[in-house]
MDTraj code that builds the backbone (N, CA, C; nanometers):
import mdtraj as md
import numpy as np

residues = "MET ASN ARG PHE ALA ALA ALA SER SER ALA SER ASN VAL ARG GLN GLU ASN PHE ASN ALA VAL ASN VAL ASP LEU ASN GLY ARG TYR MET LEU GLU ASN ARG SER GLU PHE PRO CYS ILE ILE LYS ARG MET SER PRO GLY THR ALA LEU MET SER GLY ILE ALA THR PRO ARG ASN GLY GLU ARG ILE ILE ALA TYR ILE ASP HIS VAL GLY ARG ILE GLU GLY ILE ALA ASN GLU ILE THR SER GLU GLY PHE HIS ILE LEU LEU SER THR SER GLU GLN LYS LYS ASP LYS LEU SER ALA GLN LEU THR TRP LEU ALA ASN LYS HIS GLU LEU SER LEU PRO GLU ASP ARG ARG HIS GLU ARG VAL VAL PRO ARG LYS ALA GLN HIS ASN ILE THR PHE THR ASP GLY ALA GLN ARG LEU CYS ARG ILE ALA ASP LEU SER LEU SER GLY ALA ALA ILE GLU SER GLU PHE LYS PRO ALA ILE LYS SER GLY VAL MET LEU GLY PRO ILE ARG GLY THR VAL VAL ARG HIS PHE GLN GLY GLY PHE ALA ILE GLU PHE ALA THR ILE GLN THR SER THR THR LEU ASP ASN LEU PHE GLY".split()
xyz = np.array([
    [7.7074, -4.4754, -9.4833],
    [7.7555, -4.3447, -9.4329],
    [7.8176, -4.2662, -9.5482],
    [7.7713, -4.1395, -9.5700],
    [7.8300, -4.0614, -9.6771],
    [7.9634, -4.0018, -9.6350],
    [8.0306, -3.9388, -9.7310],
    [8.1673, -3.8926, -9.7019],
    [8.1703, -3.7822, -9.5971],
    [8.0613, -3.7039, -9.5855],
    [8.0592, -3.5971, -9.4860],
    [8.0409, -3.6547, -9.3464],
    [7.9525, -3.7520, -9.3356],
    [7.9339, -3.8180, -9.2066],
    [8.0605, -3.8916, -9.1661],
    [8.1266, -3.9506, -9.2639],
    [8.2512, -4.0209, -9.2344],
    [8.3570, -3.9244, -9.1814],
    [8.3583, -3.8046, -9.2409],
    [8.4556, -3.7058, -9.1943],
    [8.4247, -3.6631, -9.0519],
    [8.2936, -3.6493, -9.0227],
    [8.2538, -3.6069, -8.8888],
    [8.2903, -3.7095, -8.7834],
    [8.2797, -3.8383, -8.8191],
    [8.3044, -3.9429, -8.7206],
    [8.4509, -3.9824, -8.7097],
    [8.5341, -3.9250, -8.7945],
    [8.6761, -3.9627, -8.7939],
    [8.7463, -3.8871, -8.6821],
    [8.7319, -3.9372, -8.5604],
    [8.7843, -3.8658, -8.4441],
    [8.9354, -3.8595, -8.4423],
    [8.9993, -3.9430, -8.5243],
    [9.1454, -3.9397, -8.5271],
    [9.1981, -3.8242, -8.6094],
    [9.1092, -3.7544, -8.6806],
    [9.1524, -3.6390, -8.7584],
    [9.1514, -3.5180, -8.6667],
    [9.2649, -3.4660, -8.6381],
    [9.2764, -3.3508, -8.5505],
    [9.3766, -3.2525, -8.6110],
    [9.3574, -3.1252, -8.5776],
    [9.4423, -3.0218, -8.6343],
    [9.5891, -3.0453, -8.6037],
    [9.6199, -3.1015, -8.4881],
    [9.7596, -3.1194, -8.4521],
    [9.8303, -3.2211, -8.5399],
    [9.7529, -3.2998, -8.6180],
    [9.8151, -3.3967, -8.7073],
    [9.8742, -3.3302, -8.8313],
    [9.8417, -3.2041, -8.8539],
    [9.8862, -3.1344, -8.9723],
    [9.9571, -3.0059, -8.9312],
    [10.0270, -2.9492, -9.0272],
    [10.0934, -2.8225, -9.0035],
    [9.9982, -2.7097, -9.0426],
    [9.9219, -2.6596, -8.9466],
    [9.8285, -2.5507, -8.9735],
    [9.9057, -2.4198, -8.9859],
    [9.8601, -2.3331, -9.0760],
    [9.9240, -2.2035, -9.0949],
    [9.8200, -2.0941, -9.0748],
    [9.8634, -1.9802, -9.0226],
    [9.7766, -1.8647, -9.0092],
    [9.7621, -1.7982, -9.1456],
    [9.6393, -1.7725, -9.1852],
    [9.6124, -1.7107, -9.3139],
    [9.5049, -1.6034, -9.2954],
    [9.4747, -1.5330, -9.4007],
    [9.3682, -1.4322, -9.3998],
    [9.3046, -1.4361, -9.5384],
    [9.2214, -1.5376, -9.5603],
    [9.1669, -1.5649, -9.6929],
    [9.0167, -1.5390, -9.6955],
    [8.9723, -1.4659, -9.7933],
    [8.8294, -1.4380, -9.8075],
    [8.7609, -1.5500, -9.8863],
    [8.6337, -1.5634, -9.8662],
    [8.5571, -1.6624, -9.9387],
    [8.4098, -1.6520, -9.9079],
    [8.3368, -1.7533, -9.9519],
    [8.1935, -1.7632, -9.9226],
    [8.1640, -1.9065, -9.8821],
    [8.0722, -1.9242, -9.7856],
    [8.0378, -2.0586, -9.7415],
    [7.8872, -2.0789, -9.7438],
    [7.8483, -2.2037, -9.7595],
    [7.7076, -2.2393, -9.7696],
    [7.6740, -2.3428, -9.6629],
    [7.5647, -2.3182, -9.5905],
    [7.5177, -2.4112, -9.4884],
    [7.4264, -2.5171, -9.5520],
    [7.3828, -2.6118, -9.4713],
    [7.2984, -2.7193, -9.5236],
    [7.1648, -2.6688, -9.5777],
    [7.1154, -2.5560, -9.5236],
    [6.9890, -2.5004, -9.5726],
    [7.0077, -2.4160, -9.6981],
    [7.1321, -2.4170, -9.7516],
    [7.1728, -2.3500, -9.8749],
    [7.1801, -2.1988, -9.8619],
    [7.1715, -2.1465, -9.7403],
    [7.1997, -2.0053, -9.7190],
    [7.3510, -1.9828, -9.7300],
    [7.3881, -1.8676, -9.7790],
    [7.5274, -1.8417, -9.8143],
    [7.5746, -1.7101, -9.7530],
    [7.7016, -1.7080, -9.7077],
    [7.7541, -1.5923, -9.6381],
    [7.9025, -1.5726, -9.6720],
    [7.9518, -1.4486, -9.6637],
    [8.0963, -1.4267, -9.6771],
    [8.1685, -1.4778, -9.5534],
    [8.2952, -1.5113, -9.5702],
    [8.3715, -1.5635, -9.4570],
    [8.5182, -1.5277, -9.4710],
    [8.5906, -1.5512, -9.3634],
    [8.7365, -1.5374, -9.3615],
    [8.7937, -1.6648, -9.3014],
    [8.8917, -1.7229, -9.3702],
    [8.9662, -1.8349, -9.3145],
    [9.0845, -1.7785, -9.2381],
    [9.0928, -1.8097, -9.1081],
    [9.1979, -1.7540, -9.0232],
    [9.3172, -1.8479, -9.0088],
    [9.2904, -1.9755, -9.0091],
    [9.3970, -2.0755, -8.9958],
    [9.3537, -2.2006, -9.0710],
    [9.4511, -2.2665, -9.1326],
    [9.4132, -2.3803, -9.2165],
    [9.5258, -2.4805, -9.2245],
    [9.4877, -2.6073, -9.2339],
    [9.5805, -2.7166, -9.2617],
    [9.5161, -2.8012, -9.3710],
    [9.5840, -2.9022, -9.4228],
    [9.5209, -2.9885, -9.5240],
    [9.3983, -3.0646, -9.4730],
    [9.3794, -3.0694, -9.3422],
    [9.2665, -3.1444, -9.2880],
    [9.1658, -3.0632, -9.2115],
    [9.1982, -2.9373, -9.1780],
    [9.1089, -2.8556, -9.0973],
    [9.1136, -2.7103, -9.1421],
    [9.0121, -2.6346, -9.1049],
    [9.0099, -2.4912, -9.1312],
    [8.9379, -2.4208, -9.0173],
    [8.9888, -2.3044, -8.9784],
    [8.9219, -2.2182, -8.8811],
    [8.8597, -2.1038, -8.9593],
    [8.7273, -2.0964, -8.9580],
    [8.6526, -2.0016, -9.0400],
    [8.5691, -1.9109, -8.9510],
    [8.5568, -1.7867, -8.9902],
    [8.4651, -1.6960, -8.9208],
    [8.3659, -1.6392, -9.0209],
    [8.2408, -1.6292, -8.9761],
    [8.1357, -1.5750, -9.0603],
    [8.0177, -1.5353, -8.9734],
    [7.9212, -1.4658, -9.0326],
    [7.8119, -1.4110, -8.9517],
    [7.7115, -1.5183, -8.9098],
    [7.7094, -1.6309, -8.9796],
    [7.6163, -1.7393, -8.9449],
    [7.6956, -1.8578, -8.8917],
    [7.6697, -1.8968, -8.7707],
    [7.7413, -2.0082, -8.7089],
    [7.6691, -2.1393, -8.7371],
    [7.7385, -2.2381, -8.7917],
    [7.6737, -2.3666, -8.8196],
    [7.6515, -2.4476, -8.6928],
    [7.5660, -2.5475, -8.7023],
    [7.5503, -2.6428, -8.5936],
    [7.6726, -2.7337, -8.5898],
    [7.7047, -2.7836, -8.4729],
    [7.8105, -2.8831, -8.4621],
    [7.7698, -3.0067, -8.5428],
    [7.8536, -3.0478, -8.6358],
    [7.8223, -3.1612, -8.7220],
    [7.7576, -3.1233, -8.8535],
    [7.7343, -2.9936, -8.8763],
    [7.6680, -2.9512, -9.0001],
    [7.7659, -2.9500, -9.1172],
    [7.7167, -2.9893, -9.2324],
    [7.7970, -2.9898, -9.3546],
    [7.8155, -2.8474, -9.4053],
    [7.9395, -2.8144, -9.4451],
    [7.9741, -2.6826, -9.4970],
    [8.0394, -2.6992, -9.6335],
    [7.9999, -2.6166, -9.7310],
    [8.0696, -2.6059, -9.8588],
    [8.1164, -2.4620, -9.8730],
    [8.2406, -2.4413, -9.9153],
    [8.2936, -2.3059, -9.9276],
    [8.3833, -2.2937, -10.0501],
    [8.3892, -2.1724, -10.1045],
    [8.4843, -2.1375, -10.2092],
    [8.5757, -2.0301, -10.1511],
    [8.7039, -2.0618, -10.1439],
    [8.8003, -1.9761, -10.0755],
    [8.9052, -1.9263, -10.1749],
    [8.9325, -1.7962, -10.1713],
    [9.0370, -1.7402, -10.2570],
    [9.1689, -1.8135, -10.2336],
    [9.2403, -1.8425, -10.3424],
    [9.3708, -1.9091, -10.3414],
    [9.3634, -2.0588, -10.3117],
    [9.2508, -2.1046, -10.2644],
    [9.2374, -2.2463, -10.2267],
    [9.1345, -2.3173, -10.3128],
    [9.0239, -2.2498, -10.3430],
    [8.9193, -2.3104, -10.4229],
    [8.8091, -2.3700, -10.3378],
    [8.7482, -2.4741, -10.3883],
    [8.6338, -2.5357, -10.3226],
    [8.6803, -2.6293, -10.2111],
    [8.6208, -2.6123, -10.0935],
    [8.6449, -2.7041, -9.9827],
    [8.5103, -2.7460, -9.9252],
    [8.5074, -2.8584, -9.8608],
    [8.3850, -2.9023, -9.7943],
    [8.4220, -2.9872, -9.6741],
    [8.3329, -2.9903, -9.5790],
    [8.3600, -3.0677, -9.4582],
    [8.2503, -3.0509, -9.3558],
    [8.2839, -3.0817, -9.2323],
    [8.1880, -3.0838, -9.1226],
    [8.2339, -2.9889, -9.0111],
    [8.1432, -2.9012, -8.9667],
    [8.1728, -2.8152, -8.8521],
    [8.1810, -2.9022, -8.7269],
    [8.2942, -2.8939, -8.6553],
    [8.3088, -2.9844, -8.5404],
    [8.3451, -2.9146, -8.4107],
    [8.3681, -2.7822, -8.4146],
    [8.4002, -2.7114, -8.2903],
    [8.3709, -2.5632, -8.3094],
    [8.2930, -2.5054, -8.2209],
    [8.2588, -2.3636, -8.2244],
    [8.3362, -2.2932, -8.1137],
    [8.4112, -2.1896, -8.1480],
    [8.4904, -2.1162, -8.0496],
    [8.4643, -1.9669, -8.0644],
    [8.5263, -1.8889, -7.9773],
    [8.5128, -1.7434, -7.9850],
    [8.5778, -1.6878, -8.1118],
    [8.6720, -1.7640, -8.1701],
    [8.7392, -1.7204, -8.2927],
    [8.6567, -1.7485, -8.4174],
    [8.5648, -1.8435, -8.4091],
    [8.4871, -1.8842, -8.5251],
    [8.4474, -2.0300, -8.5109],
    [8.4531, -2.1038, -8.6192],
    [8.4189, -2.2460, -8.6135],
    [8.5203, -2.3271, -8.6931],
    [8.5552, -2.4413, -8.6371],
    [8.6497, -2.5327, -8.7011],
    [8.5752, -2.6285, -8.7927],
    [8.6357, -2.6606, -8.9037],
    [8.5786, -2.7548, -8.9993],
    [8.6764, -2.8692, -9.0215],
    [8.6269, -2.9908, -9.0100],
    [8.7039, -3.1072, -9.0528],
    [8.6803, -3.1248, -9.2016],
    [8.7851, -3.1096, -9.2810],
    [8.7703, -3.1131, -9.4259],
    [8.7573, -3.2559, -9.4777],
    [8.6677, -3.2724, -9.5732],
    [8.6507, -3.4010, -9.6410],
    [8.7299, -3.3930, -9.7710],
    [8.8519, -3.4467, -9.7694],
    [8.9415, -3.4326, -9.8835],
    [9.0086, -3.5646, -9.9168],
    [9.0340, -3.5826, -10.0451],
    [9.1097, -3.6989, -10.0895],
    [9.2570, -3.6770, -10.0586],
    [9.3352, -3.7824, -10.0688],
    [9.4793, -3.7684, -10.0465],
    [9.5399, -3.6727, -10.1483],
    [9.4907, -3.6776, -10.2728],
    [9.5416, -3.5871, -10.3761],
    [9.5116, -3.4425, -10.3412],
    [9.3889, -3.4163, -10.2939],
    [9.3517, -3.2809, -10.2554],
    [9.4325, -3.2345, -10.1347],
    [9.4581, -3.3252, -10.0382],
    [9.5397, -3.2890, -9.9225],
    [9.6801, -3.2484, -9.9652],
    [9.7365, -3.3222, -10.0611],
    [9.8700, -3.2878, -10.1102],
    [9.8698, -3.1504, -10.1751],
    [9.7645, -3.1230, -10.2534],
    [9.7540, -2.9925, -10.3183],
    [9.7386, -2.8808, -10.2153],
    [9.6522, -2.9038, -10.1154],
    [9.6331, -2.8042, -10.0100],
    [9.7618, -2.7792, -9.9333],
    [9.8357, -2.8857, -9.9058],
    [9.9616, -2.8720, -9.8337],
    [10.0578, -2.7827, -9.9105],
    [10.0661, -2.8042, -10.0416],
    [10.1545, -2.7218, -10.1241],
    [10.1074, -2.5767, -10.1271],
    [9.9757, -2.5564, -10.1407],
    [9.9215, -2.4205, -10.1440],
    [9.9471, -2.3476, -10.0124],
    [9.9244, -2.4169, -9.9002],
    [9.9413, -2.3539, -9.7696],
    [10.0876, -2.3275, -9.7391],
    [10.1744, -2.4168, -9.7805],
    [10.3180, -2.3940, -9.7627],
    [10.3614, -2.2702, -9.8398],
    [10.3114, -2.2583, -9.9616],
    [10.3472, -2.1411, -10.0432],
    [10.2932, -2.0125, -9.9810],
    [10.1691, -2.0182, -9.9322],
    [10.1111, -1.9009, -9.8675],
    [10.1930, -1.8580, -9.7462],
    [10.2362, -1.9561, -9.6664],
    [10.3107, -1.9259, -9.5442],
    [10.4500, -1.8730, -9.5758],
    [10.5178, -1.9382, -9.6698],
    [10.6587, -1.9055, -9.6954],
    [10.6783, -1.7848, -9.7848],
    [10.5860, -1.7624, -9.8746],
    [10.6013, -1.6545, -9.9722],
    [10.5189, -1.5313, -9.9392],
    [10.4428, -1.5366, -9.8264],
    [10.3590, -1.4230, -9.7877],
    [10.2707, -1.3806, -9.9043],
    [10.1990, -1.4778, -9.9548],
    [10.1173, -1.4630, -10.0749],
    [10.0287, -1.3390, -10.0730],
    [9.9719, -1.3078, -9.9581],
    [9.8727, -1.2014, -9.9550],
    [9.9328, -1.0628, -9.9750],
    [10.0654, -1.0494, -9.9698],
    [10.1279, -0.9199, -9.9949],
    [10.1891, -0.9125, -10.1338],
    [10.1714, -1.0156, -10.2135],
    [10.2259, -1.0206, -10.3481],
    [10.1147, -1.0025, -10.4506],
    [10.1529, -0.9566, -10.5734],
    [10.0511, -0.9488, -10.6783],
    [9.9927, -1.0863, -10.7065],
    [9.8631, -1.0902, -10.7373],
    [9.7965, -1.2168, -10.7639],
    [9.7915, -1.2437, -10.9132],
    [9.8203, -1.3653, -10.9528],
    [9.8051, -1.4041, -11.0914],
    [9.6578, -1.4156, -11.1275],
    [9.5770, -1.4554, -11.0311],
    [9.4340, -1.4719, -11.0537],
    [9.3610, -1.4251, -10.9298],
    [9.2457, -1.3627, -10.9527],
    [9.1691, -1.3098, -10.8402],
    [9.1051, -1.4194, -10.7580],
    [9.0710, -1.5303, -10.8199],
    [9.0058, -1.6398, -10.7493],
    [9.0681, -1.7712, -10.7909],
    [9.0832, -1.8577, -10.6937],
    [9.1367, -1.9911, -10.7212],
    [9.0446, -2.0654, -10.8171],
    [9.1055, -2.1382, -10.9102],
    [9.0288, -2.2109, -11.0105],
    [9.0276, -2.3599, -10.9768],
    [8.9145, -2.4225, -10.9992],
    [8.8980, -2.5635, -10.9695],
    [8.8385, -2.6343, -11.0903],
    [8.8550, -2.7655, -11.0954],
    [8.7978, -2.8459, -11.2028],
    [8.6569, -2.8885, -11.1613],
    [8.5543, -2.8505, -11.2376],
    [8.4174, -2.8863, -11.1984],
    [8.3874, -3.0331, -11.2241],
    [8.2915, -3.0859, -11.1496],
    [8.2492, -3.2247, -11.1715],
    [8.1719, -3.2380, -11.3023],
    [8.0889, -3.1380, -11.3332],
    [8.0114, -3.1386, -11.4578],
    [8.0840, -3.0518, -11.5601],
    [8.1778, -3.1116, -11.6303],
    [8.2674, -3.0339, -11.7154],
    [8.2107, -3.0063, -11.8544],
    [8.1205, -3.0896, -11.9037],
    [8.0647, -3.0719, -12.0378],
    [7.9468, -2.9748, -12.0334],
    [7.9598, -2.8626, -12.1048],
    [7.8521, -2.7636, -12.1072],
    [7.8470, -2.6935, -12.2420],
    [7.7279, -2.6418, -12.2738],
    [7.7117, -2.5655, -12.3962],
    [7.7585, -2.4217, -12.3773],
    [7.8294, -2.3718, -12.4768],
    [7.8635, -2.2307, -12.4857],
    [7.7723, -2.1690, -12.5913],
    [7.7031, -2.0609, -12.5568],
    [7.6160, -1.9924, -12.6517],
    [7.6814, -1.8616, -12.6933],
    [7.6872, -1.8382, -12.8249],
    [7.7506, -1.7186, -12.8786],
    [7.6459, -1.6123, -12.9115],
    [7.6906, -1.4926, -12.9446],
    [7.5989, -1.3794, -12.9632],
    [7.5021, -1.4010, -13.0782],
    [7.5392, -1.4858, -13.1753],
    [7.4491, -1.5122, -13.2877],
    [7.3497, -1.6242, -13.2568],
    [7.3542, -1.6751, -13.1336],
    [7.2625, -1.7809, -13.0930],
    [7.3157, -1.9215, -13.1142],
    [7.4275, -1.9342, -13.1838],
    [7.4875, -2.0653, -13.2068],
    [7.5395, -2.1233, -13.0758],
    [7.5332, -2.2557, -13.0649],
    [7.5818, -2.3237, -12.9465],
    [7.6857, -2.4280, -12.9836],
    [7.7831, -2.4458, -12.8943],
    [7.8834, -2.5506, -12.9100],
    [7.9026, -2.6202, -12.7762],
    [7.9099, -2.7525, -12.7811],
    [7.9389, -2.8286, -12.6601],
    [8.0884, -2.8255, -12.6355],
    [8.1281, -2.7749, -12.5196],
    [8.2697, -2.7601, -12.4856],
    [8.2957, -2.8225, -12.3489],
    [8.4216, -2.8317, -12.3169],
    [8.4613, -2.8843, -12.1863],
    [8.5215, -2.7720, -12.1028],
    [8.4751, -2.7596, -11.9781],
    [8.5308, -2.6607, -11.8861],
    [8.6581, -2.7185, -11.8255],
    [8.7727, -2.6584, -11.8577],
    [8.9005, -2.7071, -11.8042],
    [8.9148, -2.6716, -11.6574],
    [8.8807, -2.5485, -11.6210],
    [8.8761, -2.5073, -11.4814],
    [8.7841, -2.3879, -11.4671],
    [8.7516, -2.3578, -11.3418],
    [8.6426, -2.2646, -11.3136],
    [8.6721, -2.1908, -11.1845],
    [8.6319, -2.0630, -11.1794],
    [8.6431, -1.9868, -11.0554],
    [8.5192, -1.8998, -11.0401],
    [8.5139, -1.8222, -10.9331],
    [8.4010, -1.7326, -10.9126],
    [8.3956, -1.6231, -11.0181],
    [8.5082, -1.5971, -11.0864],
    [8.5140, -1.4851, -11.1806],
    [8.5296, -1.5263, -11.3265],
    [8.5509, -1.6550, -11.3546],
    [8.5678, -1.6922, -11.4939],
    [8.5930, -1.8405, -11.5123],
    [8.6211, -1.8774, -11.6384],
    [8.6414, -2.0179, -11.6713],
    [8.7373, -2.0309, -11.7883],
    [8.8092, -2.1419, -11.7911],
    [8.8915, -2.1798, -11.9063],
    [8.8179, -2.2896, -11.9810],
    [8.8019, -2.2713, -12.1123],
    [8.7223, -2.3609, -12.1947],
    [8.8126, -2.4319, -12.2949],
    [8.8046, -2.5637, -12.2969],
    [8.8769, -2.6415, -12.3972],
    [8.7904, -2.6519, -12.5214],
    [8.8427, -2.6014, -12.6342],
    [8.7645, -2.6002, -12.7576],
    [8.8567, -2.5757, -12.8764],
    [8.8306, -2.6450, -12.9869],
    [8.9051, -2.6177, -13.1095],
    [8.8640, -2.4837, -13.1683],
    [8.7378, -2.4469, -13.1472],
    [8.6875, -2.3192, -13.1955],
    [8.7207, -2.2099, -13.0941],
    [8.7754, -2.0984, -13.1437],
    [8.8121, -1.9885, -13.0538],
    [8.7417, -1.8609, -13.0984],
    [8.6409, -1.8183, -13.0227],
    [8.5726, -1.6936, -13.0571],
    [8.6645, -1.5734, -13.0389],
    [8.6293, -1.4643, -13.1017],
    [8.7127, -1.3444, -13.0981],
    [8.7257, -1.2903, -12.9561],
    [8.8427, -1.2344, -12.9268],
    [8.8632, -1.1671, -12.7991],
    [8.7603, -1.0554, -12.7840],
    [8.7052, -1.0400, -12.6661],
    [8.6046, -0.9404, -12.6295],
    [8.4646, -0.9755, -12.6793],
    [8.4482, -1.0928, -12.7418],
    [8.3141, -1.1316, -12.7849],
    [8.2347, -1.1854, -12.6659],
    [8.1045, -1.1659, -12.6688],
    [8.0187, -1.2102, -12.5610],
    [7.9791, -1.3568, -12.5774],
    [7.9723, -1.4272, -12.4669],
    [7.9319, -1.5679, -12.4675],
    [7.8474, -1.5949, -12.3424],
    [7.7805, -1.7083, -12.3450],
    [7.7065, -1.7552, -12.2279],
    [7.7554, -1.8953, -12.1954],
    [7.8014, -1.9157, -12.0722],
    [7.8349, -2.0494, -12.0231],
    [7.7158, -2.0964, -11.9412],
    [7.6297, -2.1795, -12.0030],
    [7.5014, -2.2073, -11.9404],
    [7.4253, -2.0763, -11.9285],
    [7.3784, -2.0402, -11.8078],
    [7.3064, -1.9144, -11.7901],
    [7.3973, -1.7964, -11.7535],
    [7.5275, -1.8184, -11.7448],
    [7.6194, -1.7143, -11.6979],
    [7.6770, -1.6377, -11.8166],
    [7.6595, -1.5066, -11.8142],
    [7.7093, -1.4212, -11.9213],
    [7.8567, -1.3877, -11.8977],
    [7.9338, -1.3869, -12.0058],
    [8.0755, -1.3560, -11.9924],
    [8.1350, -1.3002, -12.1201],
    [8.2650, -1.2727, -12.1141],
    [8.3393, -1.2168, -12.2269],
    [8.4661, -1.2969, -12.2475],
    [8.4988, -1.3249, -12.3732],
    [8.6240, -1.3931, -12.4040],
    [8.7393, -1.2949, -12.3824],
    [8.8330, -1.3310, -12.2968],
    [8.9408, -1.2388, -12.2619],
    [9.0781, -1.2819, -12.3150],
    [9.0950, -1.4096, -12.3472],
    [9.2222, -1.4533, -12.4055],
    [9.2071, -1.5910, -12.4677],
    [9.3016, -1.6206, -12.5581],
    [9.3120, -1.7537, -12.6171],
    [9.4315, -1.8259, -12.5572],
    [9.4270, -1.9565, -12.5529],
    [9.5425, -2.0370, -12.5174],
    [9.5406, -2.1619, -12.6040],
    [9.6479, -2.2370, -12.6024],
    [9.6546, -2.3568, -12.6844],
    [9.5443, -2.4545, -12.6435],
    [9.4528, -2.4793, -12.7364],
    [9.3452, -2.5735, -12.7086],
    [9.2192, -2.5134, -12.6506],
    [9.2111, -2.3799, -12.6468],
    [9.0892, -2.3221, -12.5929],
    [9.0949, -2.1730, -12.5704],
    [9.0048, -2.1254, -12.4831],
    [8.9959, -1.9826, -12.4557],
    [8.9453, -1.9597, -12.3135],
    [8.9665, -1.8381, -12.2638],
    [8.9266, -1.8023, -12.1275],
    [8.8118, -1.7025, -12.1306],
    [8.7189, -1.7229, -12.0384],
    [8.6028, -1.6350, -12.0231],
    [8.6119, -1.5631, -11.8894],
    [8.5800, -1.4331, -11.8908],
    [8.5608, -1.3595, -11.7657],
    [8.4128, -1.3335, -11.7501],
    [8.3568, -1.3742, -11.6341],
    [8.2141, -1.3550, -11.6116],
    [8.1816, -1.2068, -11.5964],
    [8.0598, -1.1697, -11.6360],
    [8.0169, -1.0303, -11.6257],
    [8.0075, -0.9861, -11.4806],
    [7.9723, -1.0784, -11.3919],
    [7.9662, -1.0502, -11.2484],
    [8.0288, -1.1671, -11.1728],
    [8.0823, -1.1390, -11.0568],
    [8.1363, -1.2448, -10.9721],
    [8.0218, -1.3373, -10.9309],
    [8.0426, -1.4662, -10.9503],
    [7.9386, -1.5639, -10.9178],
    [7.9472, -1.6051, -10.7710],
    [7.8402, -1.6618, -10.7216],
    [7.8395, -1.7140, -10.5855],
    [7.8745, -1.8623, -10.5880],
    [7.9198, -1.9118, -10.4760],
    [7.9514, -2.0540, -10.4663],
    [7.8263, -2.1396, -10.4863],
    [7.7100, -2.0877, -10.4435],
    [7.5854, -2.1613, -10.4621],
    [7.5559, -2.1818, -10.6103],
    [7.5704, -2.0749, -10.6882],
    [7.5454, -2.0841, -10.8321],
    [7.6380, -2.1847, -10.8978],
    [7.7668, -2.1754, -10.8678],
    [7.8634, -2.2665, -10.9296],
    [7.8387, -2.4104, -10.8871],
    [7.8053, -2.4296, -10.7607],
    [7.7817, -2.5651, -10.7117],
    [7.6574, -2.6261, -10.7771],
    [7.5531, -2.5451, -10.7942],
    [7.4309, -2.5950, -10.8569],
    [7.4505, -2.6268, -11.0052],
    [7.5269, -2.5438, -11.0738],
    [7.5427, -2.5600, -11.2179],
    [7.6480, -2.6632, -11.2563],
    [7.7587, -2.6633, -11.1821],
    [7.8743, -2.7406, -11.2275],
    [7.9210, -2.8470, -11.1281],
    [7.8717, -2.8438, -11.0046],
    [7.9107, -2.9444, -10.9063],
    [8.0485, -2.9228, -10.8482],
])
top = md.Topology()
chain = top.add_chain()
for i, resn in enumerate(residues, 1):
    res = top.add_residue(resn, chain, resSeq=i)
    for name in ("N", "CA", "C"):
        top.add_atom(name, md.element.get_by_symbol(name[0]), res)
traj = md.Trajectory(xyz[None], top)
């Protein structure tokens, strides 16, 4: 049984076991057929999410989503209601702890009415080693420290000039800042969750 099926069959996982908070978070979700749609998360806990979108999944269908302020989530659709569809999240204990902290901060600090430090939540990709291609055609193997729909932080001893163009795999971007041990790229266009999932996992 894979981790998604395990999440679906874990009948002891219920929303009431966690402190769910009302939120209003934008994102994109992908169904099993790899079709992708915008969505809104209306309520969320470390173990569940209430999502609304134009395409309703089947009960038991695997969902992958990238959500602002939260990052990548995945799980199984387990209840369809007039409000949207509930997802049982497939998360490690470490991820649950992180989600709990994020949701507590969102609830207590009214995050959505405050200035954002970053437009999209950044996550650590599974495939972190990738080539960076520079405008002169030179390539360097670097490590992606974290990644979002709008950019990436790259760990590298070499730091290209600010505003210089680069390619992270097939994605075009611009170097926007340096930091100790690397540099940050802003993508030329906002990427989709499908693209990021296919390229970086």
